DSSP file (Angstrom, degrees, kcal/mol; ACC not computed):
  #  RESIDUE AA STRUCTURE BP1 BP2  ACC     N-H-->O    O-->H-N    N-H-->O    O-->H-N    TCO  KAPPA ALPHA  PHI   PSI    X-CA   Y-CA   Z-CA
    1    1 A X              0   0    0      0, 0.0     2,-0.4     0, 0.0     0, 0.0   0.000 360.0 360.0 360.0 132.5   -0.7   -2.3  -57.5
    2    2 A X        -     0   0    0     36,-0.0     2,-0.6     1,-0.0    37,-0.0  -0.673 360.0-147.1 -83.3 127.9   -2.6   -2.6  -54.3
    3    3 A X        -     0   0    0     -2,-0.4     2,-0.6     2,-0.0    -1,-0.0  -0.854  11.6-147.1 -94.9 122.9   -5.1   -5.4  -54.1
    4    4 A X        -     0   0    0     -2,-0.6     2,-0.5    36,-0.0    36,-0.0  -0.805   6.8-155.0 -94.2 120.7   -8.1   -4.4  -52.0
    5    5 A X        -     0   0    0     -2,-0.6     2,-0.4    14,-0.1    14,-0.2  -0.839  21.6-121.3 -96.2 128.5   -9.7   -7.3  -50.2
    6    6 A X        +     0   0    0     -2,-0.5     2,-0.4     1,-0.0    -1,-0.0  -0.550  34.7 179.1 -70.8 125.0  -13.4   -6.7  -49.3
    7    7 A X        -     0   0    0     -2,-0.4    10,-0.2    10,-0.1     2,-0.0  -0.987  30.5-121.6-127.5 120.8  -13.9   -7.0  -45.6
    8    8 A X        -     0   0    0     -2,-0.4     2,-0.2     1,-0.1     9,-0.0  -0.381  31.6-136.4 -58.8 136.2  -17.4   -6.5  -44.1
    9    9 A X        -     0   0    0      1,-0.1     7,-0.1     7,-0.1    -1,-0.1  -0.644  20.4-101.0 -96.9 154.2  -17.3   -3.6  -41.7
   10   10 A X        -     0   0    0     -2,-0.2    -1,-0.1     5,-0.2     7,-0.1  -0.241  19.6-123.4 -70.7 158.8  -18.9   -3.6  -38.2
   11   11 A X  S    S+     0   0    0      2,-0.0     2,-0.5     3,-0.0    -1,-0.1   0.838  94.1  88.7 -67.2 -34.1  -22.2   -1.9  -37.4
   12   12 A X    >   -     0   0    0      1,-0.2     3,-0.9     2,-0.0    -2,-0.2  -0.554  69.1-158.2 -67.9 116.3  -20.4    0.1  -34.7
   13   13 A X  T 3  S+     0   0    0     -2,-0.5    -1,-0.2     1,-0.2    17,-0.1   0.471  76.9  81.3 -79.8  -1.2  -19.1    3.2  -36.5
   14   14 A X  T 3  S+     0   0    0     16,-0.1    16,-2.4    15,-0.1     2,-0.3   0.699  99.5  28.2 -78.3 -18.8  -16.4    3.9  -34.0
   15   15 A X  E <   -A   29   0A   0     -3,-0.9     2,-0.3    14,-0.3    14,-0.2  -0.916  63.6-152.9-140.1 165.6  -14.0    1.3  -35.4
   16   16 A X  E     -A   28   0A   0     12,-2.8    12,-2.4    -2,-0.3     2,-0.4  -0.890  18.5-121.8-134.3 163.5  -13.1   -0.4  -38.7
   17   17 A X  E     -A   27   0A   0     -2,-0.3     2,-0.5    10,-0.2    10,-0.2  -0.915  16.9-167.3-112.4 132.4  -11.6   -3.8  -39.7
   18   18 A X  E     -A   26   0A   0      8,-2.6     8,-2.2    -2,-0.4     2,-0.1  -0.981  23.2-128.8-116.3 124.3   -8.4   -4.1  -41.7
   19   19 A X  E     -A   25   0A   0     -2,-0.5    22,-0.4   -14,-0.2     6,-0.2  -0.432  26.6-172.3 -72.9 146.6   -7.7   -7.6  -43.1
   20   20 A X        -     0   0    0      4,-2.8     3,-0.4     1,-0.2    22,-0.2  -0.689  29.3 -88.6-122.4 177.2   -4.3   -9.2  -42.5
   21   21 A X  S >  S+     0   0    0     -2,-0.2     3,-1.8     1,-0.2    -1,-0.2  -0.219 103.3  46.7 -75.9 178.3   -2.5  -12.3  -43.8
   22   22 A X  T 3  S-     0   0    0      1,-0.3    -1,-0.2    20,-0.0     3,-0.1   0.723 131.6 -70.4  59.1  24.5   -2.8  -15.7  -42.0
   23   23 A X  T 3  S+     0   0    0     -3,-0.4    -1,-0.3     1,-0.2     2,-0.2   0.666 101.0 132.7  71.1  16.5   -6.6  -15.2  -41.7
   24   24 A X    <   -     0   0    0     -3,-1.8    -4,-2.8    -4,-0.0     2,-0.3  -0.590  38.0-163.0 -99.7 161.2   -6.2  -12.4  -39.1
   25   25 A X  E     -A   19   0A   0     -6,-0.2     2,-0.4    -2,-0.2    -6,-0.2  -0.928   6.7-147.3-132.8 160.2   -7.8   -9.0  -38.9
   26   26 A X  E     -A   18   0A   0     -8,-2.2    -8,-2.6    -2,-0.3     2,-0.4  -0.974  12.2-134.1-128.6 148.1   -7.0   -5.9  -36.9
   27   27 A X  E     +Ab  17  90A   0     62,-2.4    64,-2.2    -2,-0.4     2,-0.3  -0.831  26.3 177.8-100.4 136.3   -9.3   -3.3  -35.4
   28   28 A X  E     -Ab  16  91A   0    -12,-2.4   -12,-2.8    -2,-0.4    64,-0.3  -0.957  38.8 -92.3-134.3 153.5   -8.6    0.4  -35.8
   29   29 A X  E >>  -A   15   0A   0     62,-0.6     3,-2.0    -2,-0.3     4,-0.6  -0.407  41.9-118.1 -62.2 141.8  -10.4    3.6  -34.8
   30   30 A X  G >4 S+     0   0    0    -16,-2.4     3,-1.1     1,-0.3     4,-0.5   0.844 110.8  58.6 -54.9 -39.8  -12.7    4.7  -37.7
   31   31 A X  G 34 S+     0   0    0    -17,-0.3    -1,-0.3     1,-0.2     4,-0.3   0.651 107.9  47.6 -69.1 -12.0  -10.9    8.1  -38.2
   32   32 A X  G <> S+     0   0    0     -3,-2.0     4,-2.5     2,-0.1     5,-0.3   0.528  86.4  92.2-100.6  -8.2   -7.6    6.2  -38.9
   33   33 A X  H <X S+     0   0    0     -3,-1.1     4,-2.2    -4,-0.6    -2,-0.1   0.912  85.8  45.3 -57.2 -52.2   -9.0    3.6  -41.4
   34   34 A X  H  4 S+     0   0    0     -4,-0.5     4,-0.3     1,-0.2    -1,-0.2   0.915 114.8  48.4 -61.6 -45.1   -8.4    5.5  -44.7
   35   35 A X  H >4 S+     0   0    0     -4,-0.3     3,-1.0     1,-0.2    -1,-0.2   0.930 116.0  42.2 -61.4 -47.1   -4.9    6.5  -43.8
   36   36 A X  H >< S+     0   0    0     -4,-2.5     3,-1.4     1,-0.2    -1,-0.2   0.781 103.5  67.8 -73.3 -25.9   -3.9    3.0  -42.7
   37   37 A X  T 3< S+     0   0    0     -4,-2.2    -1,-0.2    -5,-0.3    -2,-0.2   0.534  77.4  82.5 -73.9  -4.6   -5.6    1.3  -45.6
   38   38 A X  T <  S+     0   0    0     -3,-1.0     2,-0.3    -4,-0.3    -1,-0.3   0.661  92.2  56.4 -71.0 -13.7   -3.1    2.8  -48.1
   39   39 A X  S <  S-     0   0    0     -3,-1.4     2,-0.6    -4,-0.1    16,-0.0  -0.813  86.8-115.7-117.3 157.4   -0.8   -0.1  -47.2
   40   40 A X        -     0   0    0     -2,-0.3    16,-0.3    16,-0.1     2,-0.3  -0.834  37.1-160.4 -87.7 121.5   -0.9   -3.9  -47.3
   41   41 A X        -     0   0    0     -2,-0.6     2,-0.3   -22,-0.4    14,-0.2  -0.748   5.4-163.4-101.7 148.9   -0.7   -5.1  -43.7
   42   42 A X  E     -C   54   0B   0     12,-3.5    12,-2.4    -2,-0.3     2,-0.9  -0.874  28.6-105.4-127.5 164.9    0.3   -8.6  -42.6
   43   43 A X  E     -C   53   0B   0     -2,-0.3     2,-0.4    10,-0.2    10,-0.2  -0.808  36.4-161.0 -91.0 108.1    0.0  -10.6  -39.4
   44   44 A X  E     -C   52   0B   0      8,-3.0     8,-2.2    -2,-0.9     2,-0.3  -0.772  20.9-119.4 -91.1 131.2    3.5  -10.8  -38.0
   45   45 A X  E     -C   51   0B   0     -2,-0.4     6,-0.3     6,-0.2     2,-0.1  -0.536  29.8-148.0 -73.3 131.6    4.0  -13.6  -35.4
   46   46 A X    >   -     0   0    0      4,-2.1     3,-2.0    -2,-0.3    -1,-0.0  -0.404  31.3 -93.9 -93.4 173.9    5.0  -12.2  -32.0
   47   47 A X  T 3  S+     0   0    0      1,-0.3    -1,-0.1     2,-0.1    -2,-0.1   0.798 126.7  50.4 -58.0 -32.2    7.3  -13.9  -29.4
   48   48 A X  T 3  S-     0   0    0      1,-0.0    -1,-0.3     3,-0.0     3,-0.1   0.187 122.8-104.0 -95.1  18.2    4.3  -15.5  -27.6
   49   49 A X  S <  S+     0   0    0     -3,-2.0    -2,-0.1     1,-0.2     2,-0.1   0.644  88.4 115.8  67.5  16.7    2.9  -16.9  -30.9
   50   50 A X        -     0   0    0      1,-0.0    -4,-2.1    -6,-0.0     2,-0.3  -0.085  64.0-106.1 -87.6-159.3    0.2  -14.2  -31.1
   51   51 A X  E     -C   45   0B   0     -6,-0.3     2,-0.3    -3,-0.1    -6,-0.2  -0.963  20.3-162.6-135.8 152.1    0.1  -11.6  -33.9
   52   52 A X  E     -C   44   0B   0     -8,-2.2    -8,-3.0    -2,-0.3     2,-0.5  -0.936  32.9-113.5-121.5 151.6    0.9   -7.9  -34.6
   53   53 A X  E     +C   43   0B   0     35,-0.6    15,-2.7    -2,-0.3    16,-0.4  -0.764  54.1 160.4 -82.7 128.6   -0.4   -5.9  -37.6
   54   54 A X  E     -CD  42  67B   0    -12,-2.4   -12,-3.5    -2,-0.5     2,-0.3  -0.950  26.5-163.6-148.5 159.5    2.8   -5.1  -39.5
   55   55 A X  E     - D   0  66B   0     11,-2.2    11,-3.2    -2,-0.3     2,-0.3  -0.979  13.1-138.1-145.1 159.4    4.0   -3.9  -42.9
   56   56 A X  E     - D   0  65B   0    -16,-0.3     2,-0.3    -2,-0.3     9,-0.2  -0.887  16.7-178.1-117.8 149.5    7.4   -3.8  -44.7
   57   57 A X  E     - D   0  64B   0      7,-2.2     7,-3.4    -2,-0.3     2,-0.6  -0.990  27.5-124.8-146.3 138.4    8.8   -1.1  -46.9
   58   58 A X  E     + D   0  63B   0     -2,-0.3     2,-0.4     5,-0.2     5,-0.2  -0.752  33.7 175.6 -86.5 121.5   12.0   -0.9  -48.9
   59   59 A X  E >   - D   0  62B   0      3,-3.2     3,-1.6    -2,-0.6    -2,-0.1  -0.984  68.4 -18.1-130.3 120.2   14.0    2.2  -47.8
   60   60 A X  T 3  S-     0   0    0     -2,-0.4    -1,-0.1     1,-0.3     3,-0.1   0.884 129.1 -50.6  50.1  44.7   17.5    2.8  -49.2
   61   61 A X  T 3  S+     0   0    0      1,-0.2     2,-0.4    -3,-0.0    -1,-0.3   0.518 119.1 106.0  77.4   5.0   17.8   -0.8  -50.2
   62   62 A X  E <  S-D   59   0B   0     -3,-1.6    -3,-3.2    -5,-0.0     2,-0.7  -0.933  71.8-123.1-120.3 142.9   16.8   -2.2  -46.9
   63   63 A X  E     -D   58   0B   0     -2,-0.4     2,-0.4    -5,-0.2    -5,-0.2  -0.740  31.9-165.9 -84.3 116.4   13.5   -3.8  -45.8
   64   64 A X  E     -D   57   0B   0     -7,-3.4    -7,-2.2    -2,-0.7     2,-0.4  -0.889   8.6-143.6-108.4 132.6   12.1   -1.8  -42.9
   65   65 A X  E     -D   56   0B   0     -2,-0.4     2,-0.5    -9,-0.2    -9,-0.2  -0.786  11.7-166.3 -97.5 136.5    9.3   -3.2  -40.8
   66   66 A X  E     -D   55   0B   0    -11,-3.2   -11,-2.2    -2,-0.4     2,-0.4  -0.987  10.7-147.1-122.4 124.3    6.6   -0.9  -39.4
   67   67 A X  E >>  -D   54   0B   0     -2,-0.5     4,-2.1   -13,-0.2     3,-0.6  -0.764  16.0-134.1 -88.6 135.3    4.2   -2.1  -36.6
   68   68 A X  H 3> S+     0   0    0    -15,-2.7     4,-2.7    -2,-0.4     5,-0.2   0.879 103.4  54.6 -58.2 -42.0    0.7   -0.6  -36.9
   69   69 A X  H 3> S+     0   0    0    -16,-0.4     4,-1.7     1,-0.2    -1,-0.2   0.849 110.1  47.3 -64.1 -31.8    0.5    0.3  -33.2
   70   70 A X  H <>>S+     0   0    0     -3,-0.6     4,-1.8     2,-0.2     5,-1.1   0.862 110.7  51.8 -76.4 -36.0    3.7    2.3  -33.4
   71   71 A X  H  <5S+     0   0    0     -4,-2.1    -2,-0.2     2,-0.2    -1,-0.2   0.926 109.1  51.6 -61.7 -44.3    2.5    4.0  -36.6
   72   72 A X  H  <5S+     0   0    0     -4,-2.7    -2,-0.2     1,-0.2    -1,-0.2   0.925 117.8  35.8 -60.5 -48.3   -0.7    5.0  -34.9
   73   73 A X  H  <5S-     0   0    0     -4,-1.7    -1,-0.2    -5,-0.2    -2,-0.2   0.685  98.5-138.6 -81.6 -17.0    1.0    6.5  -31.9
   74   74 A X  T  <5 +     0   0    0     -4,-1.8     2,-0.2     1,-0.2    -3,-0.2   0.881  39.6 169.1  65.4  37.3    3.9    7.9  -33.9
   75   75 A X      < -     0   0    0     -5,-1.1    -1,-0.2     1,-0.1     3,-0.1  -0.569  31.3-120.1 -87.1 148.1    6.4    6.9  -31.2
   76   76 A X    >   -     0   0    0     -2,-0.2     3,-1.7     1,-0.2    -1,-0.1  -0.305  45.4 -73.1 -77.2 167.1   10.2    7.0  -31.8
   77   77 A X  T 3  S+     0   0    0      1,-0.2    -1,-0.2    -2,-0.0     3,-0.1  -0.294 120.6  33.7 -55.4 143.0   12.5    4.0  -31.6
   78   78 A X  T 3  S+     0   0    0      1,-0.3     2,-0.5    -3,-0.1    -1,-0.2   0.194  92.5 105.3  92.5 -15.7   13.0    2.9  -28.0
   79   79 A X    <   -     0   0    0     -3,-1.7    -1,-0.3    21,-0.1     2,-0.2  -0.868  63.1-142.7 -98.4 128.3    9.6    3.9  -26.8
   80   80 A X  E     -E   99   0C   0     19,-1.1    19,-2.1    -2,-0.5     2,-0.4  -0.540   2.1-144.5 -89.5 154.4    7.2    0.9  -26.3
   81   81 A X  E     -E   98   0C   0     17,-0.2     2,-0.4    -2,-0.2    17,-0.2  -0.983  13.4-155.5-118.1 130.2    3.5    0.8  -27.0
   82   82 A X  E     -E   97   0C   0     15,-3.3    15,-1.5    -2,-0.4     2,-0.7  -0.856  11.5-141.2-105.6 136.5    1.2   -1.2  -24.7
   83   83 A X  E >   -E   96   0C   0     -2,-0.4     3,-1.9    13,-0.2    13,-0.2  -0.887  14.9-150.5 -93.2 113.7   -2.1   -2.7  -25.7
   84   84 A X  T 3  S+     0   0    0     11,-2.8    -1,-0.2    -2,-0.7    12,-0.1   0.875  96.4  41.2 -54.7 -43.3   -4.3   -2.1  -22.6
   85   85 A X  T 3  S-     0   0    0     10,-0.2    -1,-0.3     2,-0.2     3,-0.1   0.378 110.0-121.6 -88.4   4.8   -6.5   -5.1  -23.2
   86   86 A X  S <  S+     0   0    0     -3,-1.9     2,-0.9     9,-0.2    -2,-0.1   0.522  73.4 129.3  67.0   8.0   -3.4   -7.3  -24.2
   87   87 A X    >   -     0   0    0      1,-0.1     3,-2.0     3,-0.1    -1,-0.2  -0.831  44.8-163.3 -93.2 104.7   -5.0   -8.0  -27.6
   88   88 A X  T 3  S+     0   0    0     -2,-0.9   -35,-0.6     1,-0.3   -19,-0.2   0.565  86.7  55.6 -68.5  -8.2   -2.2   -7.1  -30.0
   89   89 A X  T 3  S+     0   0    0    -37,-0.1   -62,-2.4     1,-0.1     2,-1.0   0.347  83.4  91.2-104.8   6.6   -4.6   -6.9  -33.0
   90   90 A X  E <   +b   27   0A   0     -3,-2.0    -5,-0.2   -64,-0.2   -62,-0.1  -0.830  47.8 165.1 -97.9  95.1   -6.8   -4.3  -31.3
   91   91 A X  E     +b   28   0A   0    -64,-2.2   -62,-0.6    -2,-1.0     2,-0.2  -0.086  19.9 138.1-105.4  32.2   -5.2   -1.1  -32.5
   92   92 A X    >   -     0   0    0    -64,-0.3     3,-1.8     1,-0.1     4,-0.5  -0.497  65.6-113.4 -74.0 149.3   -8.0    1.3  -31.6
   93   93 A X  G >  S+     0   0    0      1,-0.3     3,-1.6     2,-0.2    -1,-0.1   0.882 114.5  56.1 -51.6 -46.1   -6.9    4.6  -30.1
   94   94 A X  G 3  S+     0   0    0      1,-0.3    -1,-0.3     3,-0.0   -10,-0.1   0.704 105.8  53.9 -63.2 -19.0   -8.4    3.9  -26.7
   95   95 A X  G <  S+     0   0    0     -3,-1.8   -11,-2.8   -11,-0.1     2,-0.4   0.488  95.9  77.8 -96.0  -4.5   -6.4    0.6  -26.4
   96   96 A X  E <   +E   83   0C   0     -3,-1.6     2,-0.3    -4,-0.5   -13,-0.2  -0.861  49.1 158.5-113.1 141.0   -2.9    2.0  -27.1
   97   97 A X  E     -E   82   0C   0    -15,-1.5   -15,-3.3    -2,-0.4     2,-0.1  -0.986  42.4-103.6-154.4 150.5   -0.6    3.9  -24.7
   98   98 A X  E     +E   81   0C   0     -2,-0.3     2,-0.3   -17,-0.2   -17,-0.2  -0.468  47.0 177.9 -71.1 148.2    3.1    4.6  -24.4
   99   99 A X  E     -E   80   0C   0    -19,-2.1   -19,-1.1    -2,-0.1     2,-0.1  -0.994  30.0-121.1-151.0 154.2    4.9    2.5  -21.8
  100  100 A X     >  -     0   0    0     -2,-0.3     4,-2.4   -21,-0.1     5,-0.2  -0.411  44.6-100.3 -80.9 170.2    8.2    1.8  -20.3
  101  101 A X  H  > S+     0   0    0      1,-0.2     4,-2.0     2,-0.2     5,-0.1   0.918 125.7  49.1 -58.4 -43.1    9.6   -1.8  -20.4
  102  102 A X  H  > S+     0   0    0      2,-0.2     4,-2.1     1,-0.2    -1,-0.2   0.932 110.5  49.0 -63.8 -45.9    8.5   -2.3  -16.8
  103  103 A X  H  > S+     0   0    0      1,-0.2     4,-1.0     2,-0.2    -1,-0.2   0.908 109.9  52.3 -61.3 -41.1    5.0   -0.9  -17.4
  104  104 A X  H  < S+     0   0    0     -4,-2.4     3,-0.4     1,-0.2    -1,-0.2   0.895 110.0  48.8 -60.5 -41.2    4.7   -3.2  -20.4
  105  105 A X  H >< S+     0   0    0     -4,-2.0     3,-1.5     1,-0.2    -1,-0.2   0.842 103.1  61.1 -67.8 -34.2    5.7   -6.2  -18.3
  106  106 A X  H 3< S+     0   0    0     -4,-2.1    63,-0.6     1,-0.3    -1,-0.2   0.808 105.7  49.2 -60.9 -28.8    3.2   -5.3  -15.6
  107  107 A X  T 3< S+     0   0    0     -4,-1.0    -1,-0.3    -3,-0.4    -2,-0.2   0.129  88.0 115.3-100.1  19.6    0.4   -5.7  -18.1
  108  108 A X  S <  S-     0   0    0     -3,-1.5     3,-0.1     1,-0.1    -3,-0.1  -0.434  71.2 -95.1 -88.3 165.8    1.4   -9.1  -19.5
  109  109 A X        -     0   0    0      1,-0.1    -1,-0.1    -2,-0.1     3,-0.1  -0.242  50.7 -86.0 -69.2 162.7   -0.6  -12.3  -19.3
  110  110 A X        -     0   0    0      1,-0.1    -1,-0.1     7,-0.1     9,-0.1  -0.302  58.6 -85.5 -65.5 158.2    0.1  -14.9  -16.5
  111  111 A X    >   -     0   0    0      1,-0.1     3,-1.5    -3,-0.1    -1,-0.1  -0.295  25.8-127.4 -64.9 146.9    2.9  -17.3  -17.2
  112  112 A X  T 3  S+     0   0    0      1,-0.3    -1,-0.1    -3,-0.1    -2,-0.1   0.681 111.8  62.2 -68.0 -16.7    2.1  -20.5  -19.2
  113  113 A X  T 3  S+     0   0    0      2,-0.0    -1,-0.3     0, 0.0     2,-0.2   0.532  76.5 117.0 -84.9  -5.8    3.7  -22.4  -16.2
  114  114 A X    <   -     0   0    0     -3,-1.5     8,-0.1     1,-0.1     5,-0.1  -0.439  39.2-179.8 -66.5 130.1    1.1  -21.0  -13.8
  115  115 A X  S    S+     0   0    0      6,-0.2    -1,-0.1    -2,-0.2     7,-0.1   0.537  72.1  61.7-108.2 -10.9   -1.0  -23.8  -12.3
  116  116 A X  S    S-     0   0    0      5,-0.4     3,-0.1     2,-0.3    -1,-0.1   0.699  99.7-123.8 -89.7 -19.4   -3.4  -21.9  -10.1
  117  117 A X  S    S+     0   0    0      1,-0.2     2,-0.4     4,-0.2    -7,-0.1   0.403  81.3  93.8  91.4  -2.4   -5.0  -19.9  -12.9
  118  118 A X  S >  S-     0   0    0      3,-0.3     3,-1.4     0, 0.0    -2,-0.3  -0.977  78.4-115.0-130.4 138.7   -4.1  -16.6  -11.2
  119  119 A X  T 3  S+     0   0    0     -2,-0.4     3,-0.1     1,-0.2    37,-0.1  -0.463  99.9  13.2 -70.6 135.8   -1.2  -14.3  -11.8
  120  120 A X  T 3  S+     0   0    0      1,-0.2    13,-2.1    -2,-0.2     2,-0.4   0.530 103.2 112.6  80.1   6.1    1.1  -13.9   -8.8
  121  121 A X  E <   +F  132   0D   0     -3,-1.4    -5,-0.4    11,-0.2     2,-0.3  -0.937  35.4 164.5-118.5 133.1   -0.5  -16.9   -7.0
  122  122 A X  E     -F  131   0D   0      9,-2.2     9,-3.2    -2,-0.4     2,-0.4  -0.962  37.4-109.2-140.2 159.2    1.1  -20.2   -6.2
  123  123 A X  E     -F  130   0D   0     -2,-0.3     2,-0.7     7,-0.2     7,-0.2  -0.770  21.2-156.4 -92.2 133.3    0.4  -23.2   -3.9
  124  124 A X  E >>> -F  129   0D   0      5,-3.4     5,-1.5    -2,-0.4     3,-1.5  -0.879   5.5-169.5-109.4  95.4    2.7  -23.6   -0.9
  125  125 A X  T 345S+     0   0    0     -2,-0.7     3,-0.2     1,-0.3    -1,-0.2   0.844  82.6  61.7 -56.5 -36.8    2.5  -27.3    0.1
  126  126 A X  T 345S+     0   0    0      1,-0.3    -1,-0.3     2,-0.1    -2,-0.0   0.758 117.9  29.4 -65.1 -21.8    4.4  -26.9    3.4
  127  127 A X  T <45S-     0   0    0     -3,-1.5    -1,-0.3     2,-0.2    -2,-0.2   0.479 100.5-131.7-108.7  -8.0    1.7  -24.5    4.6
  128  128 A X  T  <5S+     0   0    0     -4,-1.2     2,-0.3     1,-0.2    -3,-0.2   0.873  73.3 106.5  53.4  39.7   -1.2  -26.1    2.6
  129  129 A X  E   <S-F  124   0D   0     -5,-1.5    -5,-3.4    20,-0.0     2,-0.5  -0.873  75.2-107.2-138.8 169.6   -2.1  -22.5    1.5
  130  130 A X  E     -FG 123 146D   0     16,-3.2    16,-2.9    -2,-0.3     2,-0.3  -0.868  33.2-154.2-100.3 133.6   -1.9  -20.3   -1.5
  131  131 A X  E     -FG 122 145D   0     -9,-3.2    -9,-2.2    -2,-0.5     2,-0.4  -0.826   2.3-153.5-109.4 149.6    0.6  -17.5   -1.4
  132  132 A X  E     +FG 121 144D   0     12,-2.2    11,-2.7    -2,-0.3    12,-1.4  -0.969  22.0 160.0-119.5 135.8    0.5  -14.2   -3.3
  133  133 A X  E     - G   0 142D   0    -13,-2.1     2,-0.3    -2,-0.4     9,-0.2  -0.983  14.0-168.9-150.9 157.7    3.6  -12.3   -4.3
  134  134 A X  E     - G   0 141D   0      7,-2.4     7,-4.1    -2,-0.3     2,-0.4  -0.982  14.0-139.6-146.5 151.4    4.5   -9.6   -6.8
  135  135 A X  E     + G   0 140D   0     -2,-0.3     2,-0.4     5,-0.3     5,-0.2  -0.964  22.8 171.9-116.4 134.4    7.6   -7.9   -8.1
  136  136 A X  E >   - G   0 139D   0      3,-2.7     3,-2.0    -2,-0.4    -2,-0.0  -0.985  67.6  -9.7-142.4 130.4    7.9   -4.2   -8.8
  137  137 A X  T 3  S-     0   0    0     -2,-0.4     3,-0.1     1,-0.3    -1,-0.1   0.867 129.4 -52.8  51.3  42.6   11.0   -2.1   -9.7
  138  138 A X  T 3  S+     0   0    0      1,-0.2     2,-0.4     0, 0.0    -1,-0.3   0.463 116.2 111.7  79.1   1.3   13.2   -5.1   -9.0
  139  139 A X  E <   -G  136   0D   0     -3,-2.0    -3,-2.7     2,-0.0     2,-0.5  -0.915  60.6-139.0-113.2 134.4   11.8   -5.7   -5.5
  140  140 A X  E     -G  135   0D   0     -2,-0.4     2,-0.5    -5,-0.2    -5,-0.3  -0.779  14.6-159.4 -92.8 130.2    9.8   -8.8   -4.6
  141  141 A X  E     -G  134   0D   0     -7,-4.1    -7,-2.4    -2,-0.5     2,-0.5  -0.946   7.0-150.0-111.9 122.3    6.8   -8.2   -2.3
  142  142 A X  E     -G  133   0D   0     -2,-0.5    -9,-0.2    -9,-0.2    -2,-0.0  -0.810  14.2-176.2 -88.1 126.6    5.4  -11.1   -0.4
  143  143 A X  E     -     0   0D   0    -11,-2.7     2,-0.3    -2,-0.5   -10,-0.2   0.861  41.7 -95.5 -96.2 -43.3    1.6  -10.4    0.1
  144  144 A X  E     -G  132   0D   0    -12,-1.4   -12,-2.2     2,-0.0     2,-0.3  -0.891  33.3 -68.1 153.3 178.4    0.6  -13.3    2.3
  145  145 A X  E     -G  131   0D   0     -2,-0.3     2,-0.3   -14,-0.2   -14,-0.2  -0.826  44.0-174.3-103.1 143.4   -0.9  -16.8    2.6
  146  146 A X  E     -G  130   0D   0    -16,-2.9   -16,-3.2    -2,-0.3    -2,-0.0  -0.964  33.0-128.2-140.7 153.2   -4.6  -17.5    1.8
  147  147 A X  S    S+     0   0    0     -2,-0.3     2,-0.3   -18,-0.2    -1,-0.1   0.804  94.3  31.5 -71.7 -29.8   -7.0  -20.5    2.1
  148  148 A X  S  > S-     0   0    0    -18,-0.1     4,-1.8     1,-0.1     5,-0.2  -0.910  76.4-123.7-128.4 155.4   -8.1  -20.2   -1.6
  149  149 A X  H  > S+     0   0    0     -2,-0.3     4,-2.4     1,-0.2     5,-0.1   0.825 112.1  59.2 -64.8 -29.0   -6.5  -19.1   -4.8
  150  150 A X  H  > S+     0   0    0      2,-0.2     4,-2.2     1,-0.2    -1,-0.2   0.898 105.7  46.8 -66.1 -39.9   -9.3  -16.6   -5.3
  151  151 A X  H  > S+     0   0    0      2,-0.2     4,-1.9     1,-0.2    -1,-0.2   0.900 113.2  49.0 -68.4 -39.1   -8.5  -14.8   -2.0
  152  152 A X  H  X S+     0   0    0     -4,-1.8     4,-2.3     2,-0.2    -2,-0.2   0.897 111.0  51.1 -64.2 -40.4   -4.8  -14.8   -2.9
  153  153 A X  H  X S+     0   0    0     -4,-2.4     4,-2.6     2,-0.2    -2,-0.2   0.893 107.8  51.9 -66.1 -39.6   -5.6  -13.4   -6.4
  154  154 A X  H  X S+     0   0    0     -4,-2.2     4,-1.9     1,-0.2    -1,-0.2   0.905 110.7  48.0 -63.1 -41.3   -7.8  -10.6   -4.9
  155  155 A X  H  X S+     0   0    0     -4,-1.9     4,-2.2     2,-0.2    -2,-0.2   0.893 111.3  51.5 -65.3 -39.9   -4.9   -9.6   -2.6
  156  156 A X  H  X S+     0   0    0     -4,-2.3     4,-2.8     1,-0.2    -2,-0.2   0.936 109.0  49.9 -60.5 -46.9   -2.5   -9.7   -5.6
  157  157 A X  H  X S+     0   0    0     -4,-2.6     4,-2.4     1,-0.2    -1,-0.2   0.900 109.5  51.4 -60.8 -42.2   -4.8   -7.5   -7.6
  158  158 A X  H  X S+     0   0    0     -4,-1.9     4,-1.6     1,-0.2    -1,-0.2   0.922 113.4  44.2 -61.7 -45.1   -5.0   -5.0   -4.8
  159  159 A X  H  X S+     0   0    0     -4,-2.2     4,-2.5     2,-0.2     5,-0.2   0.877 111.0  54.9 -68.3 -37.6   -1.3   -4.8   -4.4
  160  160 A X  H  X S+     0   0    0     -4,-2.8     4,-3.5     1,-0.2     5,-0.5   0.903 107.4  49.6 -62.0 -42.9   -0.8   -4.6   -8.2
  161  161 A X  H  X S+     0   0    0     -4,-2.4     4,-1.3     3,-0.2    -1,-0.2   0.877 112.0  49.5 -62.8 -37.3   -3.1   -1.6   -8.4
  162  162 A X  H  < S+     0   0    0     -4,-1.6    -2,-0.2    -5,-0.2    -1,-0.2   0.924 122.5  31.4 -66.2 -44.9   -1.1    0.0   -5.6
  163  163 A X  H  < S+     0   0    0     -4,-2.5    -2,-0.2     1,-0.1    -3,-0.2   0.840 131.9  28.5 -84.2 -35.8    2.3   -0.6   -7.2
  164  164 A X  H >< S-     0   0    0     -4,-3.5     3,-1.8     1,-0.2    -3,-0.2   0.523  80.5-168.3-109.9  -9.5    1.5   -0.4  -10.9
  165  165 A X  G >< S+     0   0    0     -4,-1.3     3,-2.1    -5,-0.5    -1,-0.2  -0.267  73.4   0.4  56.9-133.7   -1.5    1.9  -11.2
  166  166 A X  G 3  S+     0   0    0      1,-0.3    -1,-0.3    -5,-0.0    -5,-0.1   0.662 131.7  60.9 -64.5 -15.5   -3.2    1.9  -14.6
  167  167 A X  G <  S+     0   0    0     -3,-1.8    -1,-0.3    -7,-0.1    -2,-0.2   0.429  75.8 123.0 -90.3   1.6   -0.7   -0.7  -15.9
  168  168 A X  S <  S-     0   0    0     -3,-2.1     2,-0.2     1,-0.1   -61,-0.1  -0.375  73.7-106.4 -66.3 140.7   -1.7   -3.3  -13.4
  169  169 A X              0   0    0    -63,-0.6    -1,-0.1     1,-0.2    -9,-0.1  -0.479 360.0 360.0 -65.8 129.1   -2.9   -6.5  -14.8
  170  170 A X              0   0    0     -2,-0.2    -1,-0.2   -63,-0.1    -2,-0.1   0.402 360.0 360.0-106.0 360.0   -6.7   -6.8  -14.4
């Protein structure tokens, strides 16, 4: 028997909220709410300690996991789904797109080891400047040296848009 948890819905009628375990919620486009609500969804911990909306189902004696974003796009195994805004619990239609492994990586957050606060920017003590560089399709592009991390970041973003298009990290 499915237990329905009451979740207040937003005033904006374009999306709905589906409760998950671990105190999490996921956002879905309004027209998908009824279909997706037929299952109990849980918050599955991702590699980066964030969460995905997920459910399990027993099929032929095996527990099979279904990720909500993959159910929404209906993609086959081997095809990745990218969350444009990088919020893995925002499963609204406008936020999901098919992606290659490379495209998915282009849209990831900056490294936790980053000390400048900007993706693709590092401090070069020997020059007393900030350098910007980016990798695309296995090739590293050196962008240049800059006086401030903000200038280096702006140059990085420009090059990322050139190389990665709509998948560039914004």
